[in-house]
C-alpha positions in Angstrom: -13.0 -50.3 65.2 -15.7 -48.5 63.2 -15.3 -45.7 60.4 -18.1 -43.6 59.7 -18.9 -40.4 58.0 -21.7 -38.1 59.7 -23.0 -34.8 59.6 -24.1 -33.3 63.3 -27.0 -30.8 63.3 -26.6 -27.1 63.7 -25.9 -25.4 66.6 -27.3 -22.1 68.2 -25.9 -18.7 66.9 -23.7 -18.7 63.7 -21.7 -22.1 64.6 -22.8 -25.1 62.3 -20.5 -28.3 62.8 -19.8 -31.0 60.4 -18.2 -34.3 61.9 -15.9 -35.6 59.3 -14.3 -38.7 60.7 -15.0 -40.8 64.4 -13.4 -43.7 64.9 -14.8 -45.7 67.9 -13.6 -46.2 71.1 -10.0 -44.0 71.0 -8.7 -42.5 74.1 -8.3 -39.3 73.0 -10.8 -37.0 71.4 -10.0 -33.9 69.2 -12.4 -31.2 68.3 -11.4 -28.5 66.0 -13.8 -25.6 65.7 -13.5 -23.0 62.7 -15.2 -19.9 63.0 -14.7 -16.8 61.3 -11.6 -17.8 59.7 -9.9 -19.0 62.9 -8.8 -22.6 64.1 -8.9 -23.5 67.7 -8.2 -27.2 68.5 -8.4 -28.6 71.9 -6.8 -31.7 73.3 -8.1 -33.9 75.8 -7.0 -37.2 77.2 -9.5 -38.9 79.5 -8.7 -41.6 81.9 -10.8 -44.5 82.4 -13.6 -45.1 80.1 -12.5 -44.9 76.2 -14.4 -41.9 74.4 -15.0 -42.0 70.3 -12.3 -40.0 68.2 -13.9 -37.2 66.2 -13.0 -34.0 64.5 -15.5 -31.2 64.0 -15.5 -28.4 61.5 -17.6 -25.2 62.2 -17.6 -23.3 58.5 -18.2 -19.8 58.7 -17.7 -17.4 55.9 -15.6 -18.0 52.9 -12.8 -20.7 53.4 -9.3 -20.7 52.1 -6.9 -23.5 50.7 -4.9 -23.2 53.5 -7.4 -23.9 56.0 -8.0 -27.7 54.3 -4.0 -28.1 54.9 -4.6 -26.9 58.6 -7.0 -29.5 59.1 -5.0 -32.3 57.7 -2.3 -31.7 59.9 -4.8 -31.9 62.7 -5.9 -35.1 61.8 -2.1 -36.6 61.1 -1.2 -35.3 64.6 -4.2 -37.2 66.1 -3.7 -40.4 68.3 -2.0 -43.5 67.1 -4.3 -44.9 65.1 -4.0 -47.7 62.7 -2.3 -46.0 59.3 -4.6 -47.3 57.0 -7.7 -45.8 59.0 -5.8 -42.6 59.6 -4.4 -42.3 55.7 -8.0 -43.3 54.5 -9.6 -40.7 57.2 -6.8 -37.8 55.7 -7.7 -38.5 52.0 -11.8 -38.4 52.5 -11.2 -35.1 54.8 -8.6 -33.4 52.0 -10.5 -34.3 48.9 -14.4 -32.9 50.7 -12.8 -29.6 51.8 -10.3 -29.0 48.8 -13.3 -29.9 46.6 -15.9 -27.6 48.0 -13.4 -24.8 48.4 -12.6 -25.0 44.6 -16.1 -24.1 43.6 -16.6 -20.7 45.8 -15.9 -17.8 43.6 -17.1 -14.1 43.9 -18.6 -12.4 40.8 -17.1 -9.2 40.0 -17.7 -6.2 37.6 -17.3 -2.4 37.3 -19.4 0.0 39.0 -20.2 1.4 35.7 -19.8 2.1 31.9 -20.0 5.5 29.7 -21.1 4.4 26.0 -22.1 7.0 23.0 -25.3 6.5 21.4 -25.0 4.0 18.7 -21.4 2.8 19.5 -20.6 -0.9 20.9 -20.0 -1.3 24.4 -18.2 -4.3 26.8 -19.8 -4.8 30.4 -17.1 -6.6 32.3 -17.3 -9.4 34.3 -14.9 -12.2 35.9 -14.8 -14.2 38.5 -12.6 -14.1 41.8 -10.3 -16.3 41.8 -9.8 -17.4 38.2 -11.5 -20.6 37.5 -12.9 -22.1 34.1 -16.3 -21.3 33.7 -16.9 -23.3 30.5 -19.4 -25.4 32.2 -21.4 -23.0 34.3 -24.5 -20.8 33.8 -23.8 -16.9 32.7 -27.1 -15.1 32.8 -26.8 -11.2 32.0 -30.3 -9.7 32.8 -32.2 -6.2 33.5 -34.2 -5.6 35.3 -35.7 -9.0 35.9 -34.4 -12.5 35.7 -36.4 -13.7 32.8 -36.8 -12.7 29.7 -32.6 -12.2 29.8 -30.0 -9.9 28.0 -28.0 -12.8 27.1 -27.6 -16.4 28.6 -24.6 -18.8 28.4 -25.8 -22.4 29.3 -24.6 -25.8 29.1 -21.9 -24.6 27.2 -23.4 -22.5 24.4 -25.6 -19.3 23.9 -29.3 -19.7 24.5 -31.5 -17.0 22.7 -34.8 -18.6 23.2 -36.5 -16.3 26.0 -33.6 -13.2 25.5 -35.5 -9.4 25.4 -36.6 -8.7 21.8 -34.7 -5.1 22.3 -31.3 -7.1 22.1 -32.2 -9.4 19.4 -28.9 -9.7 17.0 -27.1 -7.3 19.4 -25.3 -8.9 22.2 -22.6 -11.3 22.3 -20.6 -13.0 25.3 -17.0 -13.0 24.8 -15.3 -16.3 25.6 -11.8 -15.9 24.9 -10.9 -15.9 28.3 -13.7 -17.8 29.7 -11.3 -20.7 30.9 -9.9 -17.9 33.4 -13.4 -16.9 35.0 -13.5 -13.9 32.2 -16.9 -13.2 30.1 -17.1 -9.5 29.1 -20.9 -9.0 27.3 -20.8 -7.0 24.1 -23.7 -4.8 23.0 -24.0 -3.5 19.9 -25.3 -0.3 18.6 -26.3 1.2 21.7 -29.6 3.0 22.0 -31.3 5.1 24.8 -33.5 2.1 26.2 -30.2 0.3 27.0 -29.4 2.6 29.9 -29.9 1.2 33.4 -28.6 -1.5 35.6 -27.0 -4.7 34.4 -26.7 -8.1 36.5 -24.3 -10.9 35.8 -25.4 -14.0 37.2 -22.7 -17.1 37.5 -24.3 -20.3 38.8 -22.2 -23.7 39.3 -23.6 -26.8 40.4 -22.5 -25.9 44.2 -22.4 -22.0 43.8 -23.5 -18.8 42.7 -22.8 -15.0 42.5 -23.8 -11.8 40.9 -22.6 -8.8 40.1 -24.0 -5.5 39.0 -22.9 -2.7 36.5 -24.6 0.8 35.5 -24.5 1.2 31.5 -25.2 5.2 30.8 -25.6 6.1 27.2 -24.6 9.5 26.2 -25.6 11.6 23.3 -24.8 15.0 22.1 -27.7 16.9 21.3 -28.4 19.7 18.3 -27.2 23.2 17.8 -29.4 25.1 19.8 -31.6 27.9 18.3 -32.7 30.9 19.3 -36.0 32.8 17.8 -38.3 35.5 19.4 -41.6 34.5 20.9 -43.9 35.6 18.0 -46.6 34.1 20.3 -46.6 36.6 23.0 -44.2 39.5 22.0 -41.2 40.4 20.7 -39.6 41.1 23.8 -39.3 37.6 24.5 -37.1 34.9 22.9 -36.9 30.7 23.4 -33.9 28.5 22.7 -34.2 24.8 21.8 -32.4 21.7 21.2 -32.9 18.4 20.9 -31.2 14.8 20.9 -29.8 14.7 24.6 -28.6 11.8 26.6 -28.9 12.3 29.4 -31.1 14.9 30.8 -29.2 18.2 29.6 -29.7 21.7 31.5 -30.1 25.1 29.4 -28.3 28.2 30.9 -29.0 32.3 29.5 -26.6 34.7 29.8 -26.5 38.1 28.9 -23.4 40.6 27.6 -21.6 40.5 30.6 -21.9 36.9 31.1 -24.6 37.6 34.1 -27.1 34.6 34.1 -30.9 35.6 32.8 -33.2 33.9 34.7 -36.0 31.6 32.3 -40.0 32.6 32.5 -40.5 29.0 31.1 -38.7 25.8 30.9 -39.8 22.2 29.5 -37.7 19.2 29.0 -39.2 16.1 27.0 -38.2 13.1 25.5 -39.0 12.3 21.7 -39.8 9.2 20.2 -35.9 7.9 20.3 -36.3 8.5 24.2 -33.8 11.3 23.9 -34.4 14.7 25.8 -35.4 17.9 24.1 -35.0 21.2 26.4 -37.3 24.1 25.5 -36.7 27.5 27.5 -38.2 31.3 27.1 -37.1 34.3 28.8 -37.8 38.1 28.5 -34.9 39.8 26.5 -32.6 41.9 28.8 -31.6 45.7 27.8 -28.1 44.3 26.7 -27.7 43.7 22.7 -26.3 39.9 22.7 -28.1 37.1 24.6 -26.3 33.2 24.9 -28.2 30.0 25.1 -25.8 27.4 26.4 -27.2 23.6 26.5 -24.7 21.4 28.2 -24.2 17.6 29.0 -22.8 16.3 32.6 -21.8 13.2 31.5 -20.1 14.0 28.3 -19.2 17.1 29.0 -20.0 18.8 26.4 -22.2 22.0 25.5 -23.6 23.9 22.5 -24.2 27.7 22.6 -25.3 30.6 20.0 -26.3 34.1 20.8 -28.7 36.7 18.9 -28.6 40.4 18.5 -31.8 42.0 19.8 -32.3 44.4 17.0 -32.0 42.2 13.8 -35.2 40.4 15.5 -34.6 37.2 13.3 -33.9 33.4 14.5 -30.4 32.7 14.7 -28.7 29.3 14.9 -25.0 28.6 16.0 -25.0 26.9 12.8 -25.8 30.1 10.5 -23.2 32.1 12.3 -20.5 29.3 11.9 -21.6 29.0 8.4 -21.0 33.0 7.7 -17.7 32.8 9.3 -16.6 29.8 7.0 -18.0 31.6 4.0 -16.2 34.8 4.9 -12.8 33.9 5.9 -12.0 31.9 2.8 -13.4 34.6 0.5 -10.9 37.2 2.5 -8.2 34.8 2.1 -8.7 34.6 -1.8 -9.4 38.7 -2.1 -5.7 39.2 -0.2 -4.3 36.1 -2.6 -5.7 38.2 -5.6 -4.7 41.6 -4.4 -1.1 40.2 -3.9 -1.3 38.7 -7.6 -2.4 41.9 -9.1 0.2 44.3 -7.3 2.8 41.5 -8.3 1.7 41.9 -12.0 1.4 45.6 -11.6 5.4 45.5 -10.3 6.2 43.5 -13.3 5.1 45.8 -15.9 6.3 49.0 -14.1 10.0 46.9 -14.5 9.0 46.1 -18.4 7.9 49.7 -19.4 11.2 50.9 -17.9 13.2 48.3 -20.1 11.3 49.2 -23.2 12.3 53.2 -22.3 15.9 52.5 -21.9 16.1 50.2 -25.4 14.1 53.4 -27.2 16.5 55.9 -25.7 19.4 53.7 -26.7 17.8 53.6 -30.2 17.4 57.6 -30.4 21.1 57.7 -29.5 22.2 55.5 -32.5 20.3 57.6 -34.9 
């Protein structure tokens, strides 16, 4: 009797076979084909010449632990062979399948993450199913494999080939790394940090990758409306800077009807933030409104200009006027109230004095 472990060559199509256990000169041939998650077992008893016994597995796609148990049962249900050989083969088969299945995993993350400019952000990444990733390589990169955003290898962080823009700003959180959870923390995000990130995980037998989109947002400055002195007083321009992502600008008149701009330009400043500039011909109505909006953060800033003034107007100027006016008005009302109260008290005291003088006159 002979016992051997052999691997047969791949067949045509998507089927590949592995001969796990082969015991010579037995009376039964057991073949098991595993394809696309299903198992089919055929038993044939051949009379006459004795044929070798074999168990073959075809693996296609991800296999589950239950498959290993099922194949083990097929071996146990095989022909009557010496127990020592049967259990030795069972041990090898189970170890092989259980071991190969345990290292397979899927890397997963969320589709996108939104972060405010200058804040800290977490880019999630985890393994499915849960497993210990302490001895795996975890590499975050964008857009190329190297230089990388962050690298964890051989149980520690490696910064030797890190992208300069991420120096001293990244941290791989390892609190739950034994459960296969290891988000990347980026501090003080900048406009250049926006883009697609890759979380690549590799073990000795398997590897996988997930992607996550980081969108950095910023609300720009208050718009400024001013007459366009370079052309004529019948035109005005509106400008606002410091936006992420690219903003949009809308002009409206007193009735809220949109006014089409004669020119509009969007450009980036030195910090890679967007500025928007627009010019219109002033409508006949006295008021004009400029609104700049950001689709991601759903924030907008607006201000208006009175045509007759002919002076630049900013939202902050308008707000400051209200901030000064209302407190002054409230203080004036309080002062008037105090004066009225004091006047009433004086009148009451005058009445008392008159009554006392009248009483003294009667005594005389």
